[in-house]
C-alpha positions as CSV (number, residue, x, y, z in Angstrom):
1,M,0.0,0.0,0.0
2,L,1.2,3.5,-0.8
3,R,2.2,5.4,2.3
4,N,3.1,8.7,0.7
5,L,3.6,10.1,-2.8
6,N,5.1,13.5,-3.8
7,T,4.9,14.5,-7.5
8,A,6.0,17.6,-9.2
9,H,4.6,19.0,-12.4
10,I,6.0,22.2,-13.9
11,D,2.6,23.5,-14.9
12,Q,-1.1,23.1,-14.2
13,L,-1.7,22.1,-17.9
14,V,-0.2,18.7,-17.2
15,I,-2.4,18.2,-14.2
16,N,-5.5,19.3,-16.1
17,A,-4.7,16.9,-18.9
18,A,-4.3,14.0,-16.3
19,I,-7.6,14.9,-14.7
20,K,-9.3,14.8,-18.1
21,H,-7.6,12.0,-19.9
22,L,-6.1,9.7,-17.2
23,R,-9.1,9.5,-14.8
24,G,-8.9,5.7,-15.0
25,I,-5.4,5.8,-13.6
26,C,-5.5,8.9,-11.3
27,H,-9.1,8.5,-10.2
28,D,-9.9,11.6,-8.2
29,S,-6.3,12.1,-6.7
30,M,-5.6,15.0,-9.0
31,D,-8.8,16.9,-8.2
32,Q,-7.2,18.1,-5.0
33,L,-3.4,18.8,-4.9
34,K,-3.0,17.5,-1.4
35,G,-4.5,14.4,0.2
36,H,-3.8,12.3,3.3
37,N,-1.0,10.4,1.6
38,Y,0.0,12.5,-1.4
39,E,0.9,16.0,-2.6
40,V,1.0,17.3,-6.1
41,L,3.5,20.2,-6.4
42,V,3.0,22.6,-9.3
43,E,6.6,23.8,-9.7
44,D,10.0,23.1,-11.1
45,C,11.4,19.8,-9.7
46,I,15.0,21.1,-9.4
47,P,14.4,23.3,-6.4
48,I,12.3,20.5,-4.9
49,L,15.1,18.0,-5.4
50,E,17.6,20.5,-4.0
51,K,15.5,20.9,-0.9
52,Y,15.1,17.1,-0.4
53,V,18.9,16.7,-0.8
54,R,19.6,19.4,1.8
55,E,17.0,17.9,4.2
56,G,18.3,14.4,3.7
57,T,14.8,13.2,2.5
58,M,15.0,9.8,0.9
59,F,12.6,8.0,-1.4
60,D,11.9,4.3,-2.2
61,Y,11.1,5.3,-5.8
62,V,12.0,8.2,-8.1
63,I,10.2,8.3,-11.4
64,N,11.6,10.8,-14.0
65,D,9.2,11.6,-16.8
66,L,10.8,14.9,-17.6
67,T,12.3,14.4,-21.0
68,A,13.8,11.9,-23.4
69,I,17.5,11.3,-23.6
70,P,19.0,14.1,-25.8
71,I,19.9,13.2,-29.4
72,S,23.4,14.5,-30.2
73,T,26.8,13.3,-31.3
74,Q,28.4,13.8,-27.9
75,P,26.9,14.0,-24.3
76,V,27.5,17.7,-24.0
77,G,25.4,20.8,-23.9
78,D,22.5,22.2,-22.0
79,S,20.2,19.2,-22.5
80,W,22.9,16.8,-21.3
81,D,23.8,19.1,-18.4
82,F,20.1,19.2,-17.4
83,L,19.8,15.4,-17.6
84,R,22.9,14.9,-15.5
85,K,21.6,17.3,-12.9
86,I,18.3,15.6,-12.5
87,L,20.0,12.2,-12.5
88,D,22.5,13.3,-9.8
89,F,19.8,14.8,-7.5
90,S,17.6,11.8,-8.0
91,M,20.4,9.4,-6.9
92,Q,21.1,11.6,-3.9
93,V,17.4,11.3,-2.7
94,L,17.1,7.6,-3.6
95,K,17.3,5.2,-0.7
96,P,20.1,2.5,-1.0
97,T,17.4,-0.1,-1.8
98,G,15.4,2.4,-4.0
99,R,14.6,2.2,-7.6
100,Y,14.7,4.9,-10.3
101,Y,12.6,4.8,-13.4
102,T,13.0,6.9,-16.5
103,Q,12.3,6.9,-20.2
104,G,15.1,6.7,-22.6
105,N,14.5,7.4,-26.2
106,G,13.4,5.6,-29.4
107,A,14.9,2.1,-29.7
108,N,16.5,3.2,-33.0
109,M,18.5,5.9,-31.2
110,V,21.3,3.5,-30.3
111,D,24.0,6.1,-30.0
112,A,22.0,8.4,-27.6
113,L,21.0,5.4,-25.5
114,Q,24.7,4.3,-25.2
115,M,25.8,7.8,-24.3
116,Y,23.2,7.8,-21.5
117,E,24.4,4.5,-20.2
118,G,27.9,6.0,-20.2
119,Q,26.6,8.8,-18.0
120,L,25.4,6.2,-15.5
121,E,28.9,4.9,-15.1
122,K,30.1,8.5,-14.1
123,L,27.7,8.9,-11.2
124,S,29.0,9.5,-7.7
125,C,27.4,6.2,-6.6
126,K,27.7,2.9,-8.4
127,V,24.5,1.9,-10.2
128,D,23.3,-0.9,-12.3
129,F,20.3,-0.9,-14.6
130,S,18.0,-2.8,-16.8
131,K,16.1,-1.6,-19.8
132,E,12.9,-2.6,-21.6
133,T,11.8,-1.8,-25.1
134,V,8.1,-1.4,-25.5
135,C,5.7,-0.1,-28.1
136,V,4.3,3.3,-27.2
137,P,1.3,3.8,-29.5
138,S,1.2,7.6,-29.0
139,Y,4.8,7.8,-30.1
140,H,4.3,5.4,-33.0
141,E,7.6,3.7,-32.2
142,L,9.4,1.4,-29.9
143,W,10.7,3.2,-26.8
144,V,13.3,2.3,-24.3
145,F,12.6,2.6,-20.5
146,Y,15.3,2.3,-17.8
147,H,15.1,0.8,-14.3
148,I,18.2,1.9,-12.3
149,W,19.3,1.0,-8.8
150,K,22.3,1.7,-6.5
151,V,24.8,-1.1,-6.1
152,D,25.8,-1.6,-2.5
153,A,29.6,-1.2,-2.3
154,A,30.0,-3.7,0.5
155,K,28.1,-6.4,-1.5
156,E,30.1,-5.5,-4.6
157,M,33.4,-6.0,-2.7
158,Q,32.2,-9.4,-1.3
159,A,31.2,-10.6,-4.7
160,T,34.6,-9.5,-6.2
161,N,36.6,-11.0,-3.3
162,G,34.5,-14.1,-2.9
163,S,34.1,-13.4,0.8
164,S,30.9,-13.7,2.8
């Protein structure tokens, strides 16, 4: 059972669309922005994540539905900087046993997906991931989604050294 949920949306338009088109998923939870076990924040997620990092607030799950992986020849520029910032903050607020979910990009964007996976190797904490390719009808293409988790350094050392 869900104990608590915080979600951030940058504008009310997203919430209005969810109320209208996703009633089967959201039920009446978006009709009020705050309930006994949830809060919908209508603001930029970066200041919210910064606040949670400062406070030491940790989450079991972080779901990033902000943007797709940028398409470029190198992982540089404002879009990649933004992606890295969100990823870094998200890992800082993710519990050691937590899970991070995000969309990737189209399955045909192999170079962009590989560049993203390269960014995962550069995080301040060690992570592992799985990915799943699914058909997203509204995109009219196959889309890659990532499931990322922190790797416990102690368990990693035990596995490497063969000790228990």
